[in-house]
C-alpha positions as CSV (number, residue, x, y, z in Angstrom):
1,X,-30.4,131.2,177.2
2,X,-33.4,131.7,174.8
3,X,-34.5,135.3,174.1
4,X,-38.3,134.7,174.5
5,X,-38.5,138.3,175.9
6,X,-37.6,141.1,173.6
7,X,-33.9,141.8,173.9
8,X,-34.4,145.5,173.2
9,X,-37.3,146.5,175.5
10,X,-37.5,143.3,177.7
11,X,-41.3,143.0,177.1
12,X,-42.9,139.5,176.6
13,X,-45.2,140.6,173.8
14,X,-43.6,139.0,170.7
15,X,-45.2,136.9,168.0
16,X,-43.3,134.5,165.7
17,X,-43.9,135.0,162.0
18,X,-41.0,133.3,160.1
19,X,-39.2,130.0,160.7
20,X,-36.3,128.2,159.1
21,X,-35.3,124.9,160.6
22,X,-31.9,123.2,160.5
23,X,-29.6,126.1,159.5
24,X,-25.8,126.1,160.0
25,X,-24.9,127.9,163.3
26,X,-22.2,129.9,161.5
27,X,-22.5,131.8,158.2
28,X,-19.0,133.2,157.8
29,X,-16.8,130.3,158.9
30,X,-15.1,128.2,156.2
31,X,-14.0,124.5,156.5
32,X,-11.1,122.5,155.2
33,X,-13.3,119.6,153.9
34,X,-16.8,119.2,152.6
35,X,-17.5,116.6,155.3
36,X,-16.6,119.0,158.1
37,X,-18.8,121.7,156.5
38,X,-21.8,119.4,156.1
39,X,-21.7,118.0,159.6
40,X,-21.6,121.3,161.4
41,X,-24.3,121.5,164.2
42,X,-27.5,123.2,163.1
43,X,-29.8,125.7,164.8
44,X,-33.3,127.1,164.3
45,X,-34.5,130.5,163.4
46,X,-37.9,131.8,164.7
47,X,-38.1,135.5,163.8
48,X,-40.5,137.2,166.2
49,X,-42.0,140.8,166.2
50,X,-42.2,142.7,169.5
51,X,-45.6,144.4,169.9
52,X,-44.2,146.9,172.3
53,X,-41.2,148.4,170.4
54,X,-41.5,146.8,167.0
55,X,-38.2,144.9,167.1
56,X,-37.5,141.7,165.2
57,X,-35.3,139.0,166.7
58,X,-34.7,135.3,166.7
59,X,-36.4,134.2,169.8
60,X,-34.8,130.8,169.9
61,X,-31.2,132.0,169.4
62,X,-28.7,130.2,171.6
63,X,-25.4,132.1,171.9
64,X,-23.7,128.9,173.0
65,X,-24.2,127.5,169.5
66,X,-22.6,130.6,168.0
67,X,-19.4,129.8,169.7
68,X,-19.0,126.6,167.7
69,X,-17.2,127.0,164.3
70,X,-14.0,126.9,162.4
71,X,-11.9,129.7,160.9
72,X,-14.1,132.8,161.0
73,X,-13.5,134.8,157.9
74,X,-15.9,137.7,157.3
75,X,-13.6,140.4,155.7
76,X,-14.7,142.0,152.5
77,X,-11.4,143.8,152.0
78,X,-10.7,141.9,148.7
79,X,-13.5,143.8,147.0
80,X,-12.4,147.1,145.5
81,X,-16.1,148.3,145.6
82,X,-16.5,147.5,149.3
83,X,-13.0,148.9,150.0
84,X,-14.0,152.2,148.4
85,X,-17.1,152.4,150.6
86,X,-15.1,151.6,153.8
87,X,-12.5,154.3,153.0
88,X,-15.3,156.8,152.3
89,X,-17.0,156.0,155.6
90,X,-13.8,156.2,157.6
91,X,-12.9,159.6,156.0
92,X,-16.5,160.9,156.7
93,X,-16.4,159.9,160.3
94,X,-12.9,161.3,160.9
95,X,-13.8,164.6,159.2
96,X,-17.2,165.2,160.6
97,X,-16.4,164.2,164.2
98,X,-12.9,165.8,164.2
99,X,-11.1,162.6,165.0
100,X,-7.8,163.5,163.3
101,X,-5.0,162.8,165.8
102,X,-7.4,161.3,168.3
103,X,-8.0,157.8,169.7
104,X,-10.8,155.6,168.4
105,X,-12.0,152.3,170.0
106,X,-13.7,149.7,167.7
107,X,-15.8,147.0,169.3
108,X,-16.0,143.9,167.1
109,X,-12.9,144.9,165.1
110,X,-12.2,141.5,163.5
111,X,-8.7,141.6,162.0
112,X,-8.6,145.4,162.2
113,X,-9.2,146.3,158.6
114,X,-11.4,149.3,159.4
115,X,-9.0,150.5,162.2
116,X,-6.2,150.7,159.6
117,X,-8.5,152.7,157.3
118,X,-9.2,155.1,160.2
119,X,-5.5,155.6,160.8
120,X,-4.9,156.2,157.1
121,X,-7.6,158.9,157.3
122,X,-5.9,160.7,160.2
123,X,-6.8,158.9,163.5
124,X,-3.9,159.0,165.9
125,X,-4.4,155.7,167.7
126,X,-6.9,152.9,167.0
127,X,-7.8,150.2,169.6
128,X,-9.8,147.1,168.6
129,X,-11.6,144.7,170.9
130,X,-12.9,141.4,169.6
131,X,-12.7,137.9,171.1
132,X,-11.6,136.7,167.6
133,X,-9.2,139.6,166.9
134,X,-6.2,138.4,165.0
135,X,-3.7,140.5,163.1
136,X,-1.7,137.5,161.9
137,X,-0.7,137.9,158.2
138,X,-2.1,141.4,158.1
139,X,-0.2,144.6,157.5
140,X,0.8,145.9,160.9
141,X,0.6,149.5,162.0
142,X,2.2,150.9,165.2
143,X,-1.0,153.0,165.7
144,X,-3.2,149.9,165.8
145,X,-3.7,147.8,168.9
146,X,-5.9,144.6,168.8
147,X,-7.2,143.1,172.1
148,X,-8.6,139.6,171.9
149,X,-11.4,139.7,174.3
150,X,-15.0,140.8,174.6
151,X,-16.1,144.3,175.5
152,X,-17.2,144.2,179.2
153,X,-17.1,146.3,182.4
154,X,-13.3,145.8,182.6
155,X,-13.0,147.9,179.4
156,X,-14.9,150.9,180.7
157,X,-11.7,152.7,181.6
158,X,-10.3,152.7,178.1
159,X,-9.6,156.2,177.0
160,X,-10.8,157.1,173.5
161,X,-12.7,159.9,171.8
162,X,-15.1,157.7,169.8
163,X,-16.4,154.1,169.7
164,X,-16.9,152.4,166.3
165,X,-19.0,149.3,166.1
166,X,-19.7,147.9,162.6
167,X,-21.7,144.8,161.8
168,X,-21.6,143.5,165.4
169,X,-24.8,144.5,167.2
170,X,-26.9,142.1,165.1
171,X,-24.8,139.3,166.7
172,X,-25.3,140.4,170.3
173,X,-28.3,138.7,172.0
174,X,-28.6,141.2,174.9
175,X,-29.0,144.4,172.8
176,X,-30.2,146.5,175.7
177,X,-27.5,145.3,178.1
178,X,-24.7,145.9,175.6
179,X,-25.9,149.4,174.8
180,X,-26.3,150.2,178.5
181,X,-22.7,149.2,179.1
182,X,-21.6,151.4,176.1
183,X,-23.6,154.3,177.5
184,X,-21.6,154.0,180.8
185,X,-18.4,154.4,178.7
186,X,-19.7,157.2,176.6
187,X,-21.3,159.1,179.6
188,X,-17.8,159.4,181.2
189,X,-17.0,162.2,178.7
190,X,-19.9,164.1,177.0
191,X,-17.6,164.8,174.0
192,X,-17.5,161.1,173.1
193,X,-19.3,159.9,170.1
194,X,-20.7,156.4,169.2
195,X,-20.6,155.4,165.6
196,X,-22.5,152.2,164.4
197,X,-23.1,150.4,161.1
198,X,-25.6,147.6,160.9
199,X,-27.5,145.7,158.2
200,X,-30.8,147.5,157.3
201,X,-33.5,144.9,157.9
202,X,-36.1,147.1,156.3
203,X,-34.5,146.3,153.0
204,X,-34.3,142.6,153.8
205,X,-38.1,142.5,154.5
206,X,-39.1,144.8,151.6
207,X,-37.0,142.9,149.0
208,X,-37.9,139.4,150.4
209,X,-34.1,138.9,150.7
210,X,-34.3,135.7,152.7
211,X,-30.6,135.0,152.0
212,X,-29.8,137.8,154.5
213,X,-31.3,135.8,157.4
214,X,-28.7,133.7,159.3
215,X,-28.4,132.0,162.6
216,X,-25.6,134.3,163.7
217,X,-27.8,137.4,163.1
218,X,-30.1,137.2,166.1
219,X,-31.3,140.8,165.7
220,X,-32.9,142.6,162.7
221,X,-32.9,146.4,163.0
222,X,-34.9,149.0,161.1
223,X,-34.2,152.7,161.4
224,X,-37.0,153.0,163.9
225,X,-36.0,150.1,166.1
226,X,-32.3,151.0,166.2
227,X,-33.3,154.5,167.3
228,X,-35.6,153.0,170.0
229,X,-32.7,150.8,171.1
230,X,-30.3,153.8,171.6
231,X,-32.9,156.0,173.2
232,X,-33.9,153.3,175.7
233,X,-30.2,152.9,176.6
234,X,-29.8,156.7,177.3
235,X,-28.4,157.9,174.0
236,X,-29.4,160.8,171.8
237,X,-29.3,159.8,168.1
238,X,-27.7,162.6,166.1
239,X,-27.8,160.8,162.8
240,X,-29.5,157.8,161.2
241,X,-29.0,157.2,157.5
242,X,-29.0,154.4,154.9
243,X,-25.8,153.8,153.0
244,X,-24.3,151.3,150.5
245,X,-27.2,151.1,148.2
246,X,-29.5,151.1,151.2
247,X,-28.1,147.9,152.5
248,X,-26.7,149.3,155.8
249,X,-27.8,151.7,158.4
250,X,-25.4,154.3,159.9
251,X,-26.2,155.5,163.5
252,X,-24.4,158.2,165.3
253,X,-25.2,159.0,168.9
254,X,-24.0,160.7,172.1
255,X,-24.9,159.8,175.7
256,X,-27.6,161.7,177.5
257,X,-27.6,162.1,181.2
258,X,-30.3,159.4,181.7
259,X,-32.2,156.8,179.8
260,X,-35.8,157.3,178.7
261,X,-38.6,155.7,176.6
262,X,-38.6,155.9,172.8
263,X,-40.4,158.9,171.5
264,X,-42.7,156.8,169.4
265,X,-43.3,153.0,169.5
266,X,-44.6,151.1,166.5
267,X,-47.8,149.2,166.8
268,X,-48.1,145.4,166.5
269,X,-51.0,145.4,164.0
270,X,-49.4,147.0,161.0
271,X,-45.9,145.5,161.6
272,X,-47.0,141.9,162.2
273,X,-49.3,142.0,159.1
274,X,-46.3,143.2,157.1
275,X,-44.0,140.6,158.5
276,X,-46.5,137.8,157.9
277,X,-46.8,138.9,154.3
278,X,-43.0,138.7,154.1
279,X,-43.1,135.1,155.3
280,X,-45.8,134.2,152.8
281,X,-43.9,135.9,149.9
282,X,-40.6,134.2,150.9
283,X,-42.1,130.8,150.6
284,X,-43.1,131.6,147.0
285,X,-39.7,133.2,146.4
286,X,-37.9,130.1,147.5
287,X,-39.9,128.0,145.1
288,X,-39.2,130.5,142.3
289,X,-35.5,130.4,143.0
290,X,-35.4,126.6,143.0
291,X,-37.2,126.4,139.7
292,X,-34.9,129.1,138.1
293,X,-31.8,127.3,139.3
294,X,-33.0,123.9,138.0
295,X,-33.7,125.6,134.6
296,X,-30.2,127.1,134.5
297,X,-28.7,123.7,135.3
298,X,-30.7,122.1,132.5
299,X,-29.3,124.7,130.1
300,X,-25.7,124.0,131.2
301,X,-23.7,122.9,134.3
302,X,-22.1,124.0,136.4
303,X,-24.2,126.8,137.9
304,X,-22.0,129.0,140.2
305,X,-22.8,131.6,142.9
306,X,-20.6,134.6,143.2
307,X,-19.8,135.0,146.9
308,X,-18.6,132.3,149.1
309,X,-19.7,133.7,152.4
310,X,-22.8,134.6,154.5
311,X,-25.4,135.4,151.8
312,X,-24.6,132.1,150.0
313,X,-24.9,130.2,153.3
314,X,-28.3,131.9,154.0
315,X,-29.5,131.2,150.5
316,X,-28.6,127.5,150.5
317,X,-30.0,127.1,154.0
318,X,-33.4,128.4,152.9
319,X,-33.4,126.4,149.7
320,X,-32.7,123.1,151.5
321,X,-31.5,121.7,148.2
322,X,-27.7,121.6,147.7
323,X,-28.0,120.0,144.3
324,X,-29.1,123.2,142.5
325,X,-25.7,124.9,142.8
326,X,-22.3,123.5,142.0
327,X,-19.9,125.9,143.7
328,X,-19.2,129.5,144.7
329,X,-16.6,132.1,143.7
330,X,-15.1,134.5,146.2
331,X,-12.3,137.1,146.0
332,X,-11.0,136.4,149.5
333,X,-7.9,134.0,149.4
334,X,-8.8,133.0,152.9
335,X,-12.1,131.4,151.6
336,X,-10.7,129.9,148.4
337,X,-10.2,126.1,148.5
338,X,-12.5,125.8,151.5
339,X,-16.1,124.7,151.9
340,X,-19.2,126.5,153.1
341,X,-21.2,125.4,156.2
342,X,-24.3,123.3,155.7
343,X,-24.2,122.8,152.0
344,X,-20.5,121.9,151.8
345,X,-20.2,124.0,148.6
346,X,-16.6,124.4,147.4
347,X,-15.3,128.0,147.1
348,X,-13.1,128.8,144.1
349,X,-10.9,131.8,143.1
350,X,-12.3,133.8,140.1
351,X,-9.5,132.4,137.9
352,X,-11.1,128.9,138.3
353,X,-14.0,130.0,136.1
354,X,-11.7,129.3,133.1
355,X,-11.6,125.6,134.2
356,X,-15.2,125.4,135.4
357,X,-16.5,127.0,132.2
358,X,-20.0,127.9,133.5
359,X,-22.5,129.6,131.2
360,X,-24.3,131.2,134.2
361,X,-23.2,132.9,137.4
362,X,-25.7,134.1,140.1
363,X,-24.5,137.1,142.0
364,X,-25.5,137.1,145.6
365,X,-25.2,140.9,146.1
366,X,-26.3,143.1,143.1
367,X,-24.2,146.0,144.4
368,X,-21.2,144.2,143.0
369,X,-22.6,143.7,139.5
370,X,-20.3,146.0,137.6
371,X,-17.2,144.8,139.5
372,X,-18.1,141.1,138.8
373,X,-18.8,141.7,135.2
374,X,-15.5,143.5,134.8
375,X,-13.6,140.7,136.5
376,X,-15.2,138.1,134.3
377,X,-14.4,140.1,131.2
378,X,-10.8,140.5,132.3
379,X,-10.6,136.7,132.4
380,X,-11.6,136.7,128.7
381,X,-14.9,134.8,129.5
382,X,-18.4,135.3,128.3
383,X,-20.6,134.4,131.2
384,X,-24.2,135.6,131.9
385,X,-24.4,137.1,135.4
386,X,-27.9,137.1,137.0
387,X,-28.4,139.1,140.2
388,X,-30.0,136.8,142.8
389,X,-33.1,139.1,142.9
390,X,-33.9,138.1,139.3
391,X,-34.5,134.5,140.3
392,X,-37.4,135.6,142.5
393,X,-39.5,136.4,139.5
394,X,-41.8,133.5,138.6
395,X,-41.4,134.5,135.0
396,X,-37.6,134.0,135.0
397,X,-36.3,132.6,131.8
398,X,-32.6,132.2,131.1
399,X,-31.4,134.2,128.1
């Protein structure tokens, strides 16, 4: 089950450069008790770089572990900032690809939030496929159909004009096999378009954002390697762009008649050197974060993280010290009152800040800085908000 060969090009020329041991096998699940959260099985991350195509992947990822978990809650719909981005993306895709009145299929749809946005932007019918698909408690639309199963050969006959796949490919171990299957679906009608959104790993490596590395993310794509992946599977990439403050990559493609090699493969020498520098710098960054958080706690407890989901789980897993943080705030009511995997950190609603009375909040995603500061001000509180990136500086001093 281990991906010792590159899941993109199948070559056995990868070299490990970054390791984290004993990480929670889920980053988005939440648990009813701290004990459950702390006793979740753990996995291991060994990021490797393929010398043949440049791809980065966790070569010891075991998909069987990924099936273990509790309530999977990954929606960001509670954030107005993220909601605005999702609406803008849906409208852009509907407009530029003339999807008004047409049928769109989403692979990895979750609870169908984005499908509903597509319908609001003019799509006639929206079909979602996801083994964890669940519309319970969500606003229903007659135009939206959710199918609780994986996308496989039995789904190739589904009639649609476009496939959407957002924040799913980084979870799929067999990248090439999945894209080949999708190519079979797309090649059945040359007018079909394939629309993907994935995390941009180039930003993760450039910013030393170790909190964006989780067990569930077995793949880490850059613009070059995602293009290689699509070309190898027989697609023509018509657009690749960075969005959402360069945190995500958008890829749009159509099926070619046959597969072919990437137009340009990256070399191992430059990439492996870069990734080893990342690993060295992250070790220093983790030490800097631990020192900064201890300094904040000496100033005043509690110290709270803003975000009770994946980034916080990744952050705490890398720190390996649950004592430096006292809890997390999250906008999602589905996470509030629950506990995060591994650390067992409690998740609170923003209103709980009045009771907790922290002096400092560390924001796990700087893109939400204005939104978070406005929410805290609306609560009538004076709290200093530090973006997590600020903790990486060895000269960090609380103001």
